[in-house]
C-alpha positions as CSV (number, residue, x, y, z in Angstrom):
1,X,65.9,-20.7,207.1
2,X,64.9,-20.4,210.8
3,X,63.2,-17.8,212.9
4,X,65.3,-16.4,215.8
5,X,62.9,-14.9,218.4
6,X,63.7,-11.4,219.5
7,X,62.3,-8.8,221.9
8,X,61.0,-6.1,219.6
9,X,61.7,-3.4,222.2
10,X,65.4,-4.3,222.2
11,X,65.4,-3.3,218.5
12,X,63.3,-0.1,218.9
13,X,66.2,2.2,218.1
14,X,67.2,0.3,215.0
15,X,63.5,0.3,213.8
16,X,63.2,4.0,214.4
17,X,66.5,4.7,212.5
18,X,65.2,2.7,209.6
19,X,61.9,4.5,209.2
20,X,63.2,7.6,207.4
21,X,64.8,5.3,204.7
22,X,61.6,3.2,204.5
23,X,60.4,-0.1,206.0
24,X,57.9,-2.5,204.6
25,X,54.4,-2.8,205.9
26,X,53.0,-6.1,204.6
27,X,49.3,-7.1,204.5
28,X,47.5,-10.2,203.3
29,X,43.8,-10.7,202.6
30,X,42.0,-13.0,200.2
31,X,45.4,-14.5,199.3
32,X,46.6,-11.0,198.1
33,X,49.9,-10.0,199.6
34,X,50.9,-6.3,199.5
35,X,54.1,-4.7,200.8
36,X,54.2,-0.9,201.0
37,X,57.2,1.2,201.9
38,X,56.3,3.4,204.9
39,X,58.4,6.2,206.4
40,X,56.1,7.1,209.3
41,X,55.6,5.0,212.3
42,X,56.6,4.4,215.9
43,X,57.1,1.5,218.3
44,X,56.1,1.6,221.9
45,X,53.6,0.6,224.5
46,X,49.8,1.3,224.4
47,X,47.2,-0.3,226.6
48,X,50.0,-2.2,228.3
49,X,50.8,-4.0,225.0
50,X,53.9,-3.7,222.8
51,X,52.7,-1.9,219.6
52,X,53.8,-0.6,216.3
53,X,51.8,2.3,214.9
54,X,51.8,2.8,211.1
55,X,50.3,5.7,209.2
56,X,48.6,4.9,205.9
57,X,47.0,7.5,203.6
58,X,43.4,6.8,202.7
59,X,43.9,6.2,198.9
60,X,46.5,3.5,199.4
61,X,45.9,-0.2,198.5
62,X,47.3,-1.1,201.9
63,X,44.4,0.8,203.5
64,X,41.9,-1.3,201.5
65,X,43.7,-4.4,202.7
66,X,43.7,-3.3,206.3
67,X,40.0,-2.4,206.2
68,X,39.1,-6.0,205.1
69,X,40.7,-7.5,208.2
70,X,38.2,-8.2,211.0
71,X,39.2,-6.9,214.4
72,X,38.7,-10.3,216.1
73,X,41.9,-11.3,217.9
74,X,41.7,-14.8,216.3
75,X,42.1,-13.3,212.8
76,X,45.4,-12.6,211.1
77,X,45.9,-8.9,210.4
78,X,49.0,-7.1,209.3
79,X,52.6,-8.0,209.5
80,X,55.4,-5.4,209.5
81,X,58.7,-6.3,208.0
82,X,61.7,-4.2,208.7
83,X,65.2,-3.8,207.3
84,X,67.9,-1.2,207.9
85,X,68.6,-0.5,204.3
86,X,66.2,1.3,202.0
87,X,63.2,-1.0,201.6
88,X,62.3,0.2,198.1
89,X,65.8,-0.2,196.7
90,X,66.3,-3.6,198.3
91,X,62.9,-4.8,197.1
92,X,63.8,-3.9,193.5
93,X,67.2,-5.5,193.8
94,X,65.7,-8.7,195.2
95,X,63.1,-8.7,192.3
96,X,60.2,-8.6,194.8
97,X,56.9,-7.6,193.3
98,X,55.1,-5.4,195.9
99,X,51.5,-6.0,194.8
100,X,49.2,-8.9,194.6
101,X,51.8,-11.7,194.8
102,X,50.9,-15.1,196.1
103,X,53.1,-16.3,198.9
104,X,56.1,-18.2,197.5
105,X,59.8,-17.8,197.8
106,X,61.1,-15.2,198.9
107,X,58.1,-15.3,201.3
108,X,58.2,-17.2,204.6
109,X,55.1,-18.2,206.5
110,X,54.2,-16.0,209.4
111,X,53.9,-17.6,212.9
112,X,51.1,-15.7,214.8
113,X,49.5,-14.0,211.8
114,X,48.7,-15.2,208.3
115,X,51.1,-12.7,206.7
116,X,54.3,-13.8,205.2
117,X,57.7,-12.6,206.2
118,X,60.2,-11.6,203.5
119,X,63.6,-13.4,203.5
120,X,65.4,-10.3,202.1
121,X,64.1,-8.3,205.1
122,X,64.9,-10.6,208.0
123,X,63.7,-8.6,211.0
124,X,60.0,-9.1,211.3
125,X,57.3,-7.8,213.7
126,X,54.0,-9.7,213.4
127,X,51.2,-7.5,214.5
128,X,47.4,-7.7,215.0
129,X,45.5,-4.5,214.3
130,X,43.9,-3.5,217.6
131,X,42.9,0.1,216.8
132,X,42.6,2.4,213.8
133,X,41.9,6.2,213.9
134,X,41.5,8.6,211.0
135,X,43.5,11.7,211.3
136,X,41.7,15.0,212.0
137,X,43.5,17.6,209.9
138,X,41.6,20.4,211.5
139,X,43.8,20.2,214.6
140,X,47.1,20.3,212.8
141,X,49.1,23.5,212.5
142,X,49.5,25.4,209.3
143,X,53.2,24.4,208.8
144,X,52.3,20.7,209.0
145,X,49.4,21.1,206.7
146,X,51.5,23.1,204.2
147,X,54.4,20.6,204.2
148,X,52.6,17.3,204.4
149,X,49.0,17.9,203.3
150,X,49.0,20.4,200.4
151,X,45.5,20.9,199.2
152,X,46.6,21.3,195.6
153,X,48.1,17.8,195.3
154,X,45.8,14.9,194.5
155,X,45.4,12.1,197.0
156,X,46.8,9.5,194.6
157,X,50.1,11.3,194.4
158,X,53.1,9.7,196.1
159,X,54.6,11.7,198.9
160,X,52.9,14.8,200.4
161,X,49.3,15.2,199.2
162,X,45.9,16.3,200.5
163,X,44.9,12.9,202.0
164,X,45.0,12.4,205.7
165,X,46.5,9.3,207.3
166,X,44.8,6.6,209.2
167,X,46.8,5.4,212.2
168,X,46.8,1.7,212.6
169,X,48.0,0.4,216.0
170,X,49.3,-3.2,215.7
171,X,49.9,-5.3,218.8
172,X,53.3,-7.0,218.3
173,X,52.4,-10.7,218.8
174,X,55.7,-12.1,217.5
175,X,59.1,-10.7,216.6
176,X,62.0,-12.5,215.0
177,X,65.0,-12.4,212.6
178,X,65.1,-14.9,209.7
179,X,68.5,-16.6,209.6
180,X,70.1,-19.2,207.3
């Protein structure tokens, strides 16, 4: 398998189209690899850098992983792995465990960050977390709060619940497609 370098911005449309179906946000700390399906995110330019912004609720294991990563640029924060098909269905079909798995096939070593790429999801954006911001629900409108942050749904529930998101901006430091 080889890594074909790409310009992430050339694939921005494809990435944004994939988000509603789910893409994988993969993190690694203390040899624990975690992939979480996300449906909220964006790709663009902030601070004159190409970035991917991911939104992670505060009770998710992925948040714990991201909080353990030092902000030093020499460290290896999160990787974001993207595929056009539904990430959760494809992960199940591939037999990929999405929690606490040590890197082994189908994992492929990352290049710029110490987070593995996943062979079944060949388009990979390697990112370094450069900024994180907790969401301020007090400035959101009533319709958004009702639809996405219902106070009567526990924070551990999947989908809409009362927990706010933390926005993680990852500088895209490498982008490639895994090919046979």
